[in-house]
C-alpha positions in Angstrom: 16.1 9.6 -29.4 17.5 11.0 -26.0 21.1 11.5 -25.9 21.4 12.0 -22.2 19.1 10.3 -19.7 17.3 12.3 -17.2 18.4 13.0 -13.6 15.0 12.9 -11.4 14.6 13.4 -8.0 10.9 12.8 -6.5 9.4 15.0 -4.3 7.9 13.1 -1.5 4.2 13.0 -2.7 5.6 12.0 -6.1 7.4 9.0 -4.5 4.2 8.0 -2.6 2.1 8.1 -5.9 4.4 6.0 -7.8 5.0 3.5 -5.2 1.0 3.3 -4.5 0.7 2.9 -8.5 -1.5 6.4 -8.1 -3.3 7.5 -11.3 -2.7 11.0 -10.3 1.0 10.7 -11.6 1.0 12.3 -15.1 1.7 10.1 -18.4 4.9 11.8 -19.0 6.3 11.8 -15.6 5.3 8.3 -15.4 7.2 7.7 -18.7 10.4 9.4 -17.8 10.4 7.5 -14.2 10.1 4.2 -15.8 12.6 4.9 -18.3 15.5 2.0 -17.7 17.9 4.9 -18.8 16.8 7.6 -16.1 18.5 8.0 -12.6 15.6 8.2 -10.2 16.8 9.5 -6.8 14.8 9.3 -3.4 16.3 11.7 -0.7 16.6 10.7 3.0 14.4 14.0 3.3 11.3 12.1 1.9 11.6 9.2 4.1 12.0 11.5 7.3 9.1 13.7 6.1 6.7 10.3 5.4 7.8 8.9 8.9 7.1 12.3 11.0 3.6 12.5 9.0 2.7 9.1 9.6 3.5 9.7 13.3 1.1 12.3 13.7 -1.5 10.5 11.7 -1.4 12.8 8.5 -0.2 10.3 6.2 -0.9 6.5 5.2 2.3 5.6 3.3 4.0 2.3 2.8 5.9 1.1 5.8 8.4 -0.8 4.0 10.0 2.2 2.1 13.6 1.3 1.9 12.5 -2.0 0.5 10.1 -0.5 -1.9 12.8 2.0 -2.9 15.3 -0.6 -4.0 12.7 -2.8 -5.8 11.7 0.2 -8.0 15.5 0.7 -8.5 15.5 4.0 -7.3 19.0 5.6 -6.1 18.7 6.6 -2.3 20.3 10.1 -1.8 21.7 10.9 1.6 21.8 14.3 3.1 25.3 16.0 3.2 26.8 18.9 5.0 26.8 20.6 1.6 23.1 20.1 1.3 22.4 21.3 4.7 24.2 24.5 4.0 22.7 25.5 0.5 19.2 24.7 2.0 20.1 27.0 4.8 21.2 29.9 2.4 18.0 29.3 0.1 15.9 32.5 0.1 12.5 32.1 2.0 10.1 31.4 -0.8 8.9 28.5 0.8 9.4 27.7 4.5 8.8 24.0 4.2 12.3 22.5 5.4 12.0 19.2 3.4 11.1 20.9 0.2 13.9 23.2 0.5 16.3 20.5 1.2 15.0 18.6 -2.0 15.9 22.2 -3.6 19.2 22.2 -2.4 20.0 18.6 -3.4 18.4 19.2 -6.9 20.6 22.1 -7.4 23.9 20.5 -6.1 23.6 17.2 -7.9 22.0 18.4 -10.9 18.5 16.9 -10.5 15.1 17.7 -11.8 12.5 17.5 -9.2 9.2 15.8 -10.2 6.4 17.4 -8.2 3.2 18.9 -8.6 3.9 21.5 -5.9 4.2 25.2 -7.5 6.1 26.6 -4.5 9.1 25.1 -6.1 8.8 27.7 -9.2 10.5 30.7 -7.4 14.0 28.6 -6.8 16.4 28.3 -9.6 15.6 24.4 -10.1 14.6 22.4 -12.7 11.2 20.7 -12.5 8.9 18.2 -14.2 5.2 18.2 -13.6 4.2 15.0 -11.6 
């Protein structure tokens, strides 16, 4: 029995997989995300990334993202000035600005990033395999 609930932050691809019911999402990650005791956060950065990639034709994702996130009972996570400062101070292990912001948010908010991206590994941030 778990004594503390998980605090998760979904990487953008993980969010898309969850909303699509994609089988690429691992059994353990799915169970943790669906745990009613877990806090599951979705960053505004993921919405931004999705819409940019949709606009340039690189992504097909749900067009009703705010509604779908609310229906899944995920917590929206805004970007703060503190997040911006922290992201800007991160070492350049990974140059993707969206992922760097997710790292900063996870670090400052005490969240575990659910991802299949190995480029998060060089950072001092908790991750869970998606």
